[in-house]
Each structure stands twice: as structure tokens, then as C-alpha cells.
C-alpha positions as CSV (number, residue, x, y, z in Angstrom):
1,M,-1.0,-18.3,-21.8
2,T,-2.1,-14.9,-21.2
3,P,-1.1,-11.9,-23.7
4,L,0.8,-10.7,-21.4
5,G,2.5,-13.8,-20.7
6,A,3.3,-14.3,-24.5
7,E,5.6,-11.0,-24.2
8,I,7.1,-11.4,-21.3
9,A,7.7,-14.9,-22.7
10,A,9.6,-13.7,-25.8
11,L,11.0,-11.2,-23.5
12,I,13.3,-14.1,-21.8
13,R,13.7,-15.6,-24.8
14,H,15.3,-12.3,-26.6
15,G,17.3,-11.1,-23.1
16,G,17.4,-14.0,-20.7
17,P,15.7,-14.5,-17.2
18,I,14.5,-11.5,-15.6
19,G,14.5,-10.8,-11.9
20,I,11.1,-11.0,-10.1
21,D,10.7,-6.7,-9.6
22,R,10.9,-6.8,-13.3
23,Y,8.4,-9.3,-13.5
24,M,6.1,-7.6,-11.1
25,A,6.2,-4.2,-12.9
26,L,5.0,-5.6,-16.8
27,C,2.0,-7.3,-14.8
28,L,1.0,-4.8,-12.9
29,G,1.8,-1.7,-15.1
30,H,2.3,-3.3,-18.1
31,P,0.8,-0.2,-20.5
32,V,-1.9,-2.9,-22.7
33,H,-2.0,-5.5,-20.6
34,G,-1.6,-4.4,-17.1
35,Y,-3.2,-6.2,-13.9
36,Y,-4.1,-2.5,-12.8
37,R,-4.1,-0.6,-16.2
38,T,-6.8,-2.8,-17.2
39,R,-9.5,-3.1,-14.8
40,D,-11.3,-2.5,-11.3
41,P,-10.2,-5.3,-9.1
42,L,-12.1,-4.4,-6.1
43,G,-15.1,-6.1,-4.1
44,V,-17.3,-9.1,-4.7
45,R,-17.2,-9.6,-8.4
46,G,-12.9,-8.6,-7.9
47,D,-9.7,-10.3,-6.3
48,F,-10.1,-8.6,-3.4
49,T,-11.3,-6.4,-0.9
50,T,-9.7,-3.3,1.2
51,A,-10.4,-2.0,3.9
52,P,-12.1,1.2,2.6
53,E,-14.8,-1.1,0.8
54,I,-15.4,-2.8,3.9
55,S,-16.8,0.4,6.5
56,Q,-17.2,3.8,5.9
57,M,-15.6,3.9,9.5
58,F,-12.3,2.7,7.6
59,G,-12.0,6.7,5.9
60,E,-13.5,8.5,8.4
61,L,-11.4,7.3,10.7
62,L,-8.5,8.4,8.9
63,G,-9.7,11.6,7.7
64,A,-10.3,12.2,11.7
65,W,-6.9,11.5,12.2
66,S,-5.7,13.6,9.1
67,G,-7.7,16.3,10.9
68,Y,-5.7,15.9,13.8
69,V,-2.4,16.0,12.1
70,H,-3.5,19.2,10.3
71,G,-3.9,21.0,13.5
72,R,-0.3,20.1,14.3
73,M,1.4,21.7,11.1
74,G,-0.3,24.8,11.8
75,R,-3.9,24.4,10.3
76,P,-2.4,25.7,6.0
77,D,-5.2,26.7,4.4
78,P,-5.5,24.8,1.5
79,L,-4.7,21.3,3.1
80,V,-3.0,19.2,0.2
81,L,-4.5,15.3,0.8
82,V,-2.7,13.1,-1.4
83,E,-3.7,9.2,-1.7
84,L,-1.2,7.0,-2.9
85,G,-3.3,4.0,-4.9
86,P,-6.7,5.3,-4.2
87,G,-8.7,2.1,-4.9
88,R,-12.5,3.8,-6.0
89,G,-12.0,6.8,-4.4
90,T,-13.9,5.8,-1.4
91,L,-11.3,6.1,1.0
92,M,-10.8,10.0,0.2
93,A,-14.5,10.8,-0.2
94,D,-15.3,9.6,3.6
95,A,-12.2,11.0,4.8
96,L,-13.4,14.5,3.2
97,R,-16.6,14.1,4.8
98,A,-14.7,13.3,8.4
99,L,-12.1,16.3,7.1
100,G,-15.5,18.8,7.3
101,T,-16.1,18.1,10.2
102,A,-12.5,18.1,12.0
103,A,-11.3,20.9,10.2
104,P,-14.7,22.9,9.8
105,G,-14.2,25.4,7.1
106,V,-10.2,24.8,6.0
107,R,-10.1,24.1,2.0
108,V,-9.0,21.1,1.2
109,T,-7.9,20.6,-2.3
110,P,-7.6,16.0,-2.7
111,H,-4.8,14.8,-5.0
112,L,-4.7,11.7,-6.4
113,V,-1.7,9.7,-7.7
114,E,-3.2,6.6,-9.8
115,T,-2.0,5.2,-13.3
116,G,-4.6,3.0,-14.3
117,P,-7.4,4.8,-16.7
118,V,-10.1,2.0,-15.5
119,L,-10.0,3.0,-11.8
120,R,-9.2,6.7,-12.2
121,A,-12.8,6.4,-14.1
122,V,-14.5,5.0,-10.8
123,Q,-12.6,7.3,-8.4
124,E,-13.3,10.3,-11.1
125,R,-17.0,9.5,-10.3
126,T,-16.8,8.6,-6.5
127,L,-15.0,12.2,-5.8
128,A,-17.3,14.1,-8.7
129,G,-17.5,17.7,-7.4
130,K,-14.9,17.3,-5.1
131,G,-12.1,19.5,-6.9
132,A,-9.7,16.5,-7.0
133,T,-6.3,16.5,-9.1
134,W,-5.0,13.1,-10.6
135,H,-1.1,12.7,-11.3
136,A,1.0,10.0,-12.2
137,G,3.4,10.1,-10.0
138,I,4.6,12.2,-7.0
139,E,6.6,14.2,-8.9
140,T,3.6,16.4,-10.0
141,L,2.1,17.1,-6.2
142,P,2.1,21.0,-5.4
143,E,5.2,21.9,-3.7
144,G,4.1,22.5,0.5
145,P,2.9,20.7,3.5
146,A,0.4,17.6,2.9
147,I,-1.1,14.8,4.3
148,I,-0.7,11.5,2.4
149,L,-2.4,8.4,2.8
150,A,-1.1,4.7,1.3
151,N,-3.5,2.1,2.1
152,E,-2.6,-0.9,0.3
153,F,-0.3,0.9,-1.5
154,F,3.1,-0.6,-0.8
155,D,2.5,-4.2,-1.1
156,C,2.1,-3.8,-5.0
157,L,5.7,-2.1,-5.4
158,P,8.0,-4.3,-7.4
159,V,10.6,-6.4,-5.3
160,R,13.8,-8.3,-6.3
161,Q,14.7,-11.4,-4.4
162,F,17.7,-13.1,-3.5
163,E,18.5,-16.6,-2.0
164,R,21.5,-17.5,-0.2
165,R,23.5,-19.9,-1.3
166,A,27.5,-20.6,-0.3
167,T,29.0,-18.4,-2.8
168,G,26.9,-15.4,-1.7
169,W,23.3,-13.7,-2.4
170,H,21.7,-14.5,-5.8
171,E,19.2,-12.8,-7.1
172,R,15.8,-15.1,-8.2
173,Q,15.0,-14.9,-11.7
174,I,12.3,-16.2,-13.6
175,G,12.9,-17.9,-16.9
176,L,11.2,-20.9,-19.2
177,G,11.1,-24.3,-18.5
178,P,11.1,-27.0,-21.1
179,E,7.4,-26.6,-21.6
180,G,7.4,-23.0,-22.3
181,D,6.3,-22.2,-18.9
182,F,7.2,-19.3,-16.4
183,V,10.1,-21.5,-13.6
184,Y,12.0,-20.1,-11.3
185,G,15.8,-19.8,-11.4
186,L,18.7,-18.0,-9.5
187,A,21.4,-15.7,-10.9
188,P,24.7,-17.5,-11.6
189,E,26.5,-15.1,-10.7
190,A,26.2,-13.3,-6.5
191,T,24.9,-10.0,-6.5
192,P,27.5,-8.1,-4.6
193,G,26.6,-5.6,-1.5
194,I,24.2,-7.8,0.4
195,E,25.3,-7.5,4.1
196,A,22.3,-9.8,5.6
197,E,22.8,-12.8,6.8
198,G,21.6,-16.3,7.1
199,P,21.4,-19.9,6.4
200,E,22.0,-21.4,3.0
201,G,18.0,-21.6,0.8
202,R,17.5,-18.7,2.9
203,L,15.4,-16.4,0.7
204,L,15.2,-12.0,1.2
205,S,13.4,-9.4,-0.1
206,V,14.4,-6.1,-0.9
207,P,11.9,-3.8,-1.9
208,G,13.9,-1.6,-3.8
209,V,11.2,0.8,-5.4
210,G,9.0,1.1,-2.0
211,L,12.7,2.2,0.0
212,A,13.0,5.0,-2.8
213,L,9.6,6.3,-2.6
214,M,10.0,6.2,1.0
215,R,12.9,8.1,0.9
216,Q,11.5,10.6,-1.7
217,L,8.4,11.3,0.5
218,A,10.8,11.5,3.6
219,R,12.8,14.2,2.1
220,R,9.7,16.4,1.5
221,L,7.8,16.0,4.7
222,R,11.4,16.5,6.7
223,E,11.9,19.9,3.7
224,S,8.2,21.2,3.4
225,G,6.6,19.6,6.5
226,G,3.3,17.0,6.9
227,G,2.5,13.6,7.5
228,L,2.1,10.0,5.8
229,L,0.2,7.6,7.1
230,A,0.8,3.5,5.8
231,I,-1.4,0.7,6.2
232,D,-0.5,-2.4,4.5
233,Y,0.0,-5.9,6.0
234,G,3.4,-7.1,6.6
235,H,5.8,-7.5,9.3
236,S,7.5,-5.3,11.5
237,R,10.8,-6.8,12.2
238,P,13.4,-8.2,9.2
239,G,12.6,-11.7,7.8
240,F,13.4,-14.0,5.3
241,G,10.9,-16.2,3.7
242,D,8.7,-16.0,0.2
243,T,6.2,-13.4,0.6
244,L,5.1,-12.7,-3.1
245,Q,1.8,-14.4,-4.0
246,A,-1.1,-13.8,-6.2
247,L,-5.0,-13.0,-6.2
248,S,-7.3,-14.1,-8.4
249,G,-11.3,-14.3,-7.6
250,H,-10.9,-13.9,-3.9
251,R,-8.2,-16.9,-3.9
252,F,-4.1,-17.2,-3.8
253,T,-3.2,-18.7,-7.2
254,D,0.3,-19.8,-8.8
255,P,2.0,-15.7,-9.2
256,L,3.6,-17.4,-12.5
257,A,0.0,-18.8,-13.6
258,A,-1.5,-15.8,-15.3
259,P,0.5,-12.9,-16.0
260,G,-1.6,-9.7,-15.8
261,D,-4.7,-11.2,-14.8
262,A,-4.0,-11.7,-11.1
263,D,-3.0,-9.3,-8.6
264,L,1.2,-9.8,-7.6
265,T,1.4,-8.8,-3.8
266,H,4.0,-9.1,-1.1
267,H,4.5,-8.4,2.5
268,V,5.5,-5.3,3.0
269,D,8.4,-4.7,5.3
270,F,7.9,-1.8,7.8
271,A,11.1,-1.6,9.3
272,A,13.1,-0.9,6.3
273,L,10.3,1.4,5.4
274,A,10.6,3.0,8.6
275,K,14.9,2.8,8.3
276,A,14.8,5.1,5.0
277,A,12.8,7.6,6.3
278,Q,14.9,8.0,9.2
279,A,17.7,7.7,7.4
280,E,16.4,10.8,5.8
281,G,15.7,12.6,9.0
282,A,11.8,12.4,9.0
283,I,10.2,10.9,12.1
284,V,9.0,7.2,12.2
285,H,5.4,6.6,14.9
286,G,4.7,2.7,14.8
287,P,4.4,0.2,13.7
288,V,1.3,-0.7,15.3
289,A,-1.1,-3.3,14.2
290,Q,-4.3,-1.7,12.6
291,R,-6.3,-3.3,15.3
292,D,-4.7,-1.2,17.9
293,F,-3.9,1.9,15.7
294,L,-8.4,1.9,14.4
295,L,-9.7,1.0,18.0
296,T,-7.5,4.2,19.6
297,L,-9.1,6.7,16.8
298,G,-12.2,5.4,18.6
299,L,-13.8,2.8,15.9
300,N,-16.1,1.4,18.3
301,A,-17.2,4.8,19.5
302,R,-18.0,5.6,16.0
303,A,-19.6,2.4,15.4
304,E,-22.2,3.0,18.0
305,R,-23.3,6.2,16.5
306,L,-23.9,4.8,13.0
307,K,-25.8,2.1,15.3
308,A,-27.8,4.1,16.5
309,R,-29.8,5.4,13.7
310,A,-29.5,1.9,11.9
311,T,-31.8,-0.9,10.5
312,P,-31.1,-3.9,12.4
313,A,-29.8,-5.8,8.9
314,Q,-27.3,-2.3,8.7
315,A,-26.3,-2.5,12.7
316,A,-25.3,-6.1,12.3
317,A,-23.4,-5.4,8.8
318,I,-21.2,-2.5,11.3
319,D,-20.6,-5.4,13.7
320,A,-19.3,-7.7,11.0
321,A,-17.4,-4.9,9.7
322,V,-15.5,-3.7,13.2
323,E,-14.8,-7.6,13.8
324,R,-13.5,-8.1,9.9
325,L,-11.1,-4.9,10.5
326,T,-9.7,-5.6,13.8
327,D,-9.5,-9.6,13.9
328,A,-6.5,-10.8,15.5
329,S,-6.4,-14.1,14.3
330,P,-2.7,-14.7,12.8
331,T,-4.1,-13.7,9.6
332,G,-6.8,-11.6,10.3
333,M,-6.6,-8.1,9.1
334,G,-6.2,-6.4,12.9
335,S,-2.8,-8.4,13.4
336,L,-1.6,-8.9,9.7
337,F,-1.9,-5.0,8.5
338,K,0.2,-2.5,10.6
339,A,0.2,1.5,10.7
340,L,2.9,3.1,10.1
341,A,3.0,7.0,10.2
342,V,6.2,9.4,9.0
343,T,6.4,13.2,9.5
344,G,8.7,16.7,9.5
345,P,9.8,17.7,12.4
346,G,8.2,19.1,15.1
347,L,4.5,17.4,15.1
348,G,4.8,15.4,18.3
349,P,3.0,12.4,19.1
350,L,0.0,11.4,16.4
351,P,-3.3,9.3,17.1
352,G,-3.1,5.9,17.2
353,F,0.5,5.6,18.3
354,P,2.4,5.4,21.1
355,E,4.9,7.6,22.3
356,A,8.1,6.2,22.2
């Protein structure tokens, strides 16, 4: 058992089973043993690879998108550019480079929301000399209009899960089996207030942390202006089923097997995020498939410009990156990942999103 697993087991022995949300929060954010507190999980030597690490084109297109939104905002100067969960800082670096072309002469102040010390150190090296500021949460971000980027961020926020039984929706919990290993179970009493319908055995995920954060961001955008662009893997319509998963060494693994040593994520419920934002008076655009979003922004044209001054090997790598980012197969990034934008009122249609 991992050191964090031993702590969680002791917690359960003392206080009883815990919810999926608490388990996720401990596995990912424990101050000593949390997954994101102790490592750089990205790249070939890590556990997964995100779109910004696949190609510079991804961050550049998001930078160009931000430049357009900045114009629709009335070109505030300086422009507050925020990234939630900024990985290695690659996306921000690429976006800043593109913004220098899309919004020449405008001062851009990068703000990164990051809780992991290892990744923050990598980000500081990547963004050296860019005037970046780091935050442990959104509460300390500067006031006023802002553009907020969130790539593969909402999928890491803790969720609660409930199973439909004859007596109602019972919360799914994690307890200890006869051998001291972690096992799933259900709370003995049904949780009141869940209005979803479904047959017995159906599993429902409720992303309470993500919805609360979306409501907070939507209020800010409604009151101060700006836009949020969230790109993540998930579903556009409400649904049921267990989408909790763990990744280690680029392979799926048991979420209960190695607490703190594997990444835990879930499919993002974009419909729920959109509903939460609209409830706060914000304007929602999308969601749309990542493939459609990137191609509409000009991914192919950007690839051709890069290939014009590339070696044959580099050109082949660019083509491979385009294919990976836009793969429309059921499990490909182009279809599995979605883009959702949330803005304050008055910005009008946005690039990458069809008009309603």
C-alpha cells in the first residue's frame, strides 16, 4: 500500500467509509503525498500527455482566440490572461507568443492557478521573464475583465457518485474489505434532493466542486466581463455511468490500487457546467468537438505555415500532431474532447463556435 493509501485506510478505520469526492481530493491534493503535489506527470516519462505538449499549434490557436475575444472586450490594457491548471506552462507560453501577433502592443499579465510545487517550478522556468504571477486559487486573481483558459482542468475536480436503489439515490463510498484493501460500497441511507430518474443500478456522477467553481467564474464574467474557454474530455449531454478512471504510465489502472501514485479523472459533464454558468447570467457557447473547434480556428493553415520552413521529419511530426488533435474516432481527442466558452454579456459570436 502507498503511504497515502495507509493514511486513507486509517481515516476509514477511524471514521467510516468516505465519498468518492473526498478520496479524489486526497489522492490528487494531499499536502504531502498528493499526486499533483509530488511530480510532473506529463510527457513520455509521465502518465499522460496533454494537447499543448503534443504541438505548439494548440496553444497558439488558443492565443489567437484570446486575441479576438480581447478585441470584443474593448481591448483592455493590460490584458489579464489566466490559466487554470497550467501543466508545464507550455500552453501559456505558446498563447503569449500568438497574442503578441494577434494583439500587438497590448500588455499581457499572465496569471496561473497552480497548487503543485513541482509543476509550479517547471512553469517558472518555462515562463521566465514573462511577468507571470501564481495563485493557489481563483480568489486572489486580480479584479476586472479577464480571459481564462482551462485545458484538462475540470476533469480533475472531485465528483460525488450515487447509485439508484429502490429507496432512492445512495452515495457511492470507499471502505475497507476483509483483507484491508479498498472496496466500493453504498451509504445505507439515500441522499435526499437528487431529482434524476433512472432504473436501479444506474450510477450518477455529480461534479459539485466543478459546478461551484463554474458558478463563481460565471458571476465574475457577468459582472466584470471577459471569457472562459474550457477544453476537456467528456460528454455534451447528461448521462449515467461510471467514468472515474486512473492513469499510470499512459495506461488505465484501478482507481483504488495506488492512491497518490496515479492520476484520477472523470468525464466532464459539459451540460451541467453550461447550466451552472447560465444560472449566473453568463452566456454559453458550445460545447463543440475539439476537432471542429481547432479546424475552424485554422489548425490546418497553421500547420502548413510551420511545414513551409520545416525539415521532412519535422513536417511529418506536424502532420501527426494534427491527426492526433483532430482524431474523430470514438476514443480520439478530436471527438472525445469538447470546447465550451462562457462569457459576459455583449461579446457576440465567438470563433470556433457556431451561432445559436
